[in-house]
N, C-alpha and C positions, 0 to 999 in steps of 0.2 A: 457478366457480373461475378460468377463463381471463380473465374480465373484471377480476378483482382482481389477477391476475398482471400484466396489461398496465399497470394503474394503478401497481403497485409498481415496475415497471421504469421507467416515465416519471418517477415521483417521485424514485427513487434517482438516475437520470441527471441530473435537474435539480439535485438537491442537490450531487452531486459536481462538476458544472460550476460551480456558484455558489461552492463552497468553494475550488476551485483555479483560479479565473478569473485571478488575478494572478500565478500561478506560471509559471515558464518551462516546466516539463515538464507542467503541467496535471494531468489526472487520473492520468497515469502515475506521478506522484510518490507517490501512495497505495500503489502496488505496489512501486516502486523503494526507498522508504524502509525497509521491513522487510527487504528482501533485502540492502541495504547494511549495515544494523545486524547482521544475522546473519553476514555476511562479516567485519565488524570484530570482533565478539565471538569468532568462531571463531578468527581469527588471534591475538587477544590471549590467550585462554585456552588455545589450542593450543600457543602458544609457552611460556606459563607452566607448563603441566602436562605438557610433552613428556616429561620424565624419569620421571614417576610411572607 
């Protein structure tokens, strides 16, 4: 099992680096994007449904 886990980590790392190679934030964009979208949606819907 350990051998396959190491292979999975290497392949995932290589895929993420290749996908976000041209991005300014790199791999961190894959984490930052959902966080930013959550903040934006919370602000919009929180303001919209504040009185309910």
